[in-house]
C-alpha positions in Angstrom: 0.1 0.5 -0.2 1.4 3.6 -1.1 1.3 6.7 1.5 -1.5 9.2 -0.1 -1.0 12.8 0.2 -2.7 15.0 1.5 -4.3 18.4 -0.2 -1.1 20.1 0.5 1.5 20.7 2.7 0.1 22.8 5.2 -3.7 21.2 5.6 -2.0 19.2 8.5 -1.1 22.1 10.5 -4.1 24.5 8.9 -6.6 21.6 10.3 -4.5 21.0 13.8 -4.9 24.7 14.3 -8.5 25.4 13.6 -9.0 22.5 16.1 -7.3 24.1 18.9 -8.8 27.3 18.1 -12.5 25.4 18.4 -11.7 23.2 21.7 -11.2 26.5 23.8 -14.5 27.1 24.4 -15.6 23.4 24.0 -13.3 23.2 26.8 -14.5 25.6 29.2 -18.6 24.4 29.1 -17.4 21.3 29.8 -18.6 19.4 27.1 -14.8 18.5 25.4 -13.3 15.7 27.6 -10.6 15.4 25.8 -9.0 15.8 22.5 -6.0 13.9 20.7 -3.8 13.1 17.8 -0.4 11.8 17.2 0.4 14.5 15.4 1.6 12.4 12.2 0.2 11.0 9.8 -0.9 6.9 9.8 0.3 4.5 7.0 -2.2 5.6 4.6 -1.0 9.4 5.1 -3.9 10.2 6.8 -3.9 12.4 10.2 -6.4 11.9 13.2 -7.9 13.2 15.7 -10.2 12.2 18.7 -12.5 14.7 20.4 -13.8 13.2 23.4 -17.7 14.7 24.4 -19.8 14.6 27.4 -23.0 13.4 26.2 -26.5 13.6 27.7 -27.6 9.7 26.7 -24.9 8.4 26.1 -21.6 9.2 28.0 -19.3 10.1 25.4 -19.6 10.6 22.1 -16.1 9.9 20.8 -15.9 11.6 17.6 -12.8 10.6 14.8 -11.7 13.7 12.8 -9.6 12.4 9.8 -7.6 14.8 7.3 -8.1 12.5 4.2 -6.9 13.6 0.3 -8.5 16.2 -0.2 -11.8 15.8 2.6 -12.0 16.0 6.8 -13.9 13.2 7.2 -16.1 12.9 10.7 -17.5 9.9 12.1 -18.6 9.0 15.3 -20.1 5.3 16.4 -23.8 5.3 17.5 -24.0 1.8 19.1 -23.1 -1.5 18.5 -25.1 -3.9 16.2 -28.0 -3.9 16.7 -29.0 -8.4 18.1 -33.1 -7.5 18.2 -35.3 -6.3 16.4 -33.1 -5.2 14.0 -35.2 -4.3 10.5 -37.2 -2.5 13.0 -34.1 -0.9 14.6 -33.1 -0.4 10.7 -36.6 1.5 9.7 -35.8 3.9 12.5 -32.4 4.7 11.5 -33.2 5.1 8.0 -36.6 7.5 8.4 -34.4 9.3 11.0 -31.8 9.4 8.8 -33.8 12.0 6.1 -33.6 14.5 9.3 -30.0 14.8 9.5 -28.3 17.8 8.8 -24.1 18.0 7.6 -24.0 13.7 8.6 -25.3 11.1 8.0 -26.2 6.9 9.1 -24.3 4.5 8.1 -23.2 0.6 8.9 -19.5 0.2 10.1 -17.4 -2.9 10.9 -19.2 -5.2 11.8 -22.3 -3.9 11.1 -22.3 -1.1 14.0 -24.5 2.5 13.6 -22.2 5.3 12.8 -23.0 8.6 12.3 -19.9 10.4 9.3 -19.1 13.0 6.8 -16.8 14.6 4.8 -16.3 18.4 3.8 -13.7 19.6 1.6 -10.4 20.5 3.5 -10.6 24.1 2.1 -14.1 24.5 4.0 -13.3 23.4 7.5 -13.1 26.3 9.1 -13.9 27.0 13.0 -17.6 27.4 12.9 -17.8 24.5 10.3 -16.7 22.1 12.9 -18.0 23.8 15.8 -21.9 22.4 13.6 -20.3 19.4 12.9 -19.5 18.5 16.4 -23.0 19.7 17.8 -24.3 17.7 15.1 -22.6 14.8 16.0 -23.4 15.3 20.0 -27.2 16.4 19.4 -28.0 13.9 16.8 -26.1 10.9 18.8 -28.1 12.0 22.5 -31.3 11.9 20.3 -30.9 8.6 18.4 -29.1 5.8 21.0 -31.8 5.8 23.4 -34.3 4.7 20.7 -32.0 2.7 19.0 -30.4 0.7 21.7 -33.6 -0.3 23.0 -35.2 -1.3 20.5 -31.9 -2.9 19.2 -30.2 -3.9 22.6 -33.2 -4.0 24.7 -32.1 -7.0 26.8 -28.7 -5.6 27.4 -29.2 -1.7 27.7 -31.1 0.3 29.9 -31.3 3.9 29.3 -29.1 6.0 31.7 -30.6 8.8 33.0 -29.0 12.0 35.1 -30.8 13.6 38.0 -30.2 17.3 39.1 -27.9 18.6 36.8 -28.1 22.4 36.6 
């Protein structure tokens, strides 16, 4: 396998600066719990960042941001593969998919359910990153409890926050 070059020499540095700028108010609010990167490309030449957000329904929403050759790819796991009422779960997810903006639901490895999206490298700024991270957090919190109750009901018990202020 050959290394895939990024869009230009400064794209990783620019994206890193954008993510750092975006992260400051999110860390201050307590919603952003972790931000990590190796700072080095993987074997395909992609740079990756892990963004861990505090969810309401799902304790953490982990968003992977990957700088690819011409796009920035976003990915967050919504739930593992459903084991019960699979057809009902997929019907629910397909119905929800029609209402999503900027991200969409997809099946990933081992039939796990993900939110994914991509933006051209030159189109991603702190405001767009804010929209996508906010959307991922909102959509996972909205979809997760229903999908888990339907698809993994014998294992899942809804998490309820008490006394949040």
